[in-house]
N, C-alpha and C positions, 0 to 999 in steps of 0.2 A: 646637848640634844642628840639623841640617837634615833635615826630614821631607818625603818626597814622598807626597802624598795623592792617591790615585786618585779624583778629584773626580766621575767619572762612574760609579763602582761602587756598586751597591746599588739596592734598590727605590725609595728616596726621594731618589736623587741627581738633580740636584746640590744640591737644597735642604739635605738633611741633612748632606752632606759640607762644604759651604761654611759652614753655620751651626755645625757642629762645629769647624771650623777657627777661626772667630771666637771661640767659647767657649774653645777651648784657649789662644788668645793672650791672652784676657782673664784666664784663671784661672792659667796657669803659663807665660806668655809669656817669663819670665826664663830658662827652660830652653831656649827655642827661638831659634836664630839666624835661621832662615827657614823658612817653610812654602811648599812648592811645590805649587800646585793644578794638577794635570795633567788635561787634558781639553779639551773644546770651549771655546775662549777666549771666544766671544761669549756662550755660555750661562753661563759662570762669572762674567763681568763683569756680566751681567744680574742674576744672583743676588746678587752683592755690592751692586749698586745697590739692589735690593729690600730688602736687609737694612740699607741705609744704613751700610755698613761699609767702611772703608778702613784699611790698616795698612802701615807701611813694611816689615814682615817678610813680607808676602804677595807671592808672585810667581807669575804664571800661565805654565805651560808648555803650549803648544797640542799637542793630539793629535787627529788627524782622525777616529779610529775608536773604537768602543765595543764591548767584548765583552759580549754579553747573557748572561743566566742560561741560555739555551737553547743557546748556542754550545758546540761541542766544544772541550775545553781544548787539545788538541794542534793541531787544525785552526785555532784562532784564532791560534796562534803563526805559522803559515804565511801565513794570509790577512789577518790584521789586525795587521801588524807596527807600525803607528802607532796602536795602541789605547792608551787611558789607562793600563792596567795594564802593558803591554809597555814603554811609555815610562818609567813610574815605576821599573820594575826596572832599566832601562838607566841611569837617572840615578844609581842606587847603584853599578852596575858601573863607570861612568865617573868615579866619585868626586865627583859633584855633590850627592849626598844621602847621609845616614847610614842611612836606613831607609825602608821602604815601608809604607803603611797602605792597605788596600783592603777594602771591604765588597761587592765585586762577585763575579764568578764564582770560586768557590774553586778549582776545577780549573785555571782559567787562571792564577790567582795562584801555585799550587803549581808548575805546569808551567814558567811563565816564570822563576820564582825558581830552580828546580832546574836548568834548562837553561842559563840565562845566568850564574848564580853558581857552579854546581856545589856539591857537598857539602863540608862541613868535612872535612879529612883524618881518616880513621878512621871516618867515618859512612857506613854502607851505604845507608840510606834516611832521608829526612826524615820527620818526623811532626808533626802538629798537636796542640798542647797546649791543650785547652779546659777552662776552669775551671768547676766546679759548686759551688754553695753547700753547705757541710758544717757540721755542728755545731761543728767545730773550726777552721774557716777554709776557704778554697778548696781543692777537690780537683781535680787536673788529670788529665783523661783523655788519654792519649797511646797510640795515635794516634786522632784523631777524624775521619779520613777522607782523609788524604793518600795512604795506601798500603793498598789493600784486599787485596792478595795478599802478605802478609808472611811472612817466614821467622823462625824462632826467634831468630836473631842480630839481626834488626831490632828485636825487642822488647827485647832486652838493651840495644840502643842507646837505645831510647825511655826505658827506666828510668834510664839514666845521664843523658841529656839532661834529662829531667823533673826529676830530683833537682837538677841544676845550676840549672835555672830556679827551682825552688821555694826553693832556698837563697839564691841571689844576688839574685833579684828580689822574691820574696815573703817573704823574711826567715825561712824555716824553717831552724833550725840543723842538724837532722838529719832530713831529709825521710823520711817513712815511705812505702814503696813496696809496692803490692799487685798481684797478677796476677788479672785478671778470669777467673773460672771458674764452674763449676756447683756448687761446694761448697768449703768451707773446708779440708777434709782434704787432705793432701798427695797422696793417691792419686787424688783426683777430677780430672775433666777429660778432654780428648781427648789423643791422642798428641802433638799439637802443643803444647798447654799444658803437658803433662808435661815435654816437652823444654825449653820456656821456663823452667819452674820450676827445673830443674836449673841452667840458666845463671844465673838471678837469684840462686839460693842461693849460688853460688860467687863472685858479683860483689861488689866493695867498696861495697855500698849497704846501706841499712837496710831489708832485705826482710822484710816481715811474713808473706808466704805468699799462698795463694789467698784471694780475696775474692769476695763475691757482690754483686748489685745493690743491696741495702739498705745495704751498707757505704759506698757512695758518699756517703750523706747522714748516716749515724749514727756511723761508726767514725772514729778518728783516722787519716786517710790523707791524704797530700799528693800522691801520684802513683799512678794506676792504669793499668797497661799492658794493651793488647790490640791486635789488628790493626785497621786502619782501617775494615773492614766492620762489625765488632762495635761499635767505638767510635762510629761515626756513627749506627748504629741506636739505641744506648743514649742518646746525646746528644739526638737528635731525639725519642725517646720521652719522655724527661724533660721536654723543653720543651713537648711537646704535652699531657702530663699536667698540668703546672702551669697551662697556659692553659685547659684544659677544666674543671679544678676551680674556678677563679675564675669561669668562665662559669656553671657549675652553681650555685655559691653565690649568684651575683647573681640568677639565675632564682628560686631558692628564697626569697630574701629578699623579692623583689618580689611573691611570691604571697600575702603577708599583711601588713596594716598593723602588726600587733604586731611581726612580724619586722623590718619597716622601722624601727620605733622602736628596737628593740634594736640594729640595725645602725648606727644613727646614734650611739648611745652607744659602740659598739665601733669607730667609724670609724677612729680613730688606730691601733688594734691591727691592723685589716685593712691599712692603709697600710704599717705597719711590717713585717708579714708578707710582703706583696708585694715590698717593697724588699729583703728578705733574699735573695730568689731572682731579683732583677732582673738579667738579663744586661748591661744597660746600665752597671751599676756596674763590671763587669769590662772592658768596652770591646771587647776583641778577643783572639784566640788566636794565639800565636806559632807560626810554622812553624820548628820546631827542627831543626837539622842542616844547613841550607843556609849557604853562606859569605856571609851577608848577613842583614839583619834585615827580616823581613816579618811584619806583624801583620794577621791576617785577621779582619774583622768579620762580624757576622751580616748576612745579606742585607737584613733589614728595619731595619738600624741607624738610630737616631734621632740628632739632633745630639749628645745626651748620650753615646750609645754611641761616636760618632766621636771626640768630645773625649777620652774615656777610652782609646780605642784609640791615639790620638796619645800620650797619657801613658804607656801601656804600651811603646810604641816607644822613647820617651825613656829609660824605666827600663831596658829591655833593653840598649840601647847603652851607657848610663852604667855598668851593672853588668858590662860585658864578658862577656856570656853566651857568645858564640861562642869566644873564647880559652879560657874555662873548660871548655867542652865539648871542645875539641880536646885540652886537657891531660888530662881524665878519660878520653877515648877512647884516648889514647896509653897510659895506665896499664893498660887492660884489653884491649889489642890482641890478646893471645894468646888470650883467651876469644872475642873476636869473630871 
């Protein structure tokens, strides 16, 4: 397995990306044939030197440009053709790598992958599948931001692709699919979600029906579909809520010596709770529907998150997710 890592992508790059590559090779290097670190060669070499790390499976692919978080996705493709993300995507297209991992500009990763690789036959729009911690295992939101102006048929595709990913990568035998709406009753929702509901009900998937926000964490759900606008708002709201809750808890504990003593006793419980919702354990979110494998990491990815994003890339390729998606989309082509 050869993975192209966008070494310059993310708020903490290249430290987090290079350190994540090191950790991946140390933990599951047997699954990797080579790790291509794509980006500024001098900075990557400097980081490897600082980490005192050298490995025969590391190869640096120089890219002279970097796409920042502020750059326009489409504009970056025209003006920064030698960026680390563009070069990474081309390595897959040219057959030099099996997958791309990037914690950089999400829009640029989506645009580069979609334009250079095109979509899998039968797929109208690609979607990002972002896992959220659920009582019953990870619940994947599809789409989490790749396509903000979706059509009903796009969401049907998301449901099928999300089911394939949950089944073949996450080991869910019969993935449960829900449609994000404002009420669980079949009659609830906008005209858009009602049309999507009818499509999902007729599709060969395990469709539960409409779901609400609380179901993301409480109900047995493996895939929740929505357009990219709603999905991105939901995802970022959940992340911000978790972050502020721990901040408030910390402030309240510090307000009293007695509370601090109690917190010391419950220290392990706090750590375990935080770990259950830690995005770093999931690593990254696959861009489903493109004719290649692209794993998109959080902008603030740590070395641990990068390491796990590389793991997810290996699992996706090994599981043959894209051929499975093509087969499933072929089955429902009349609906789409």
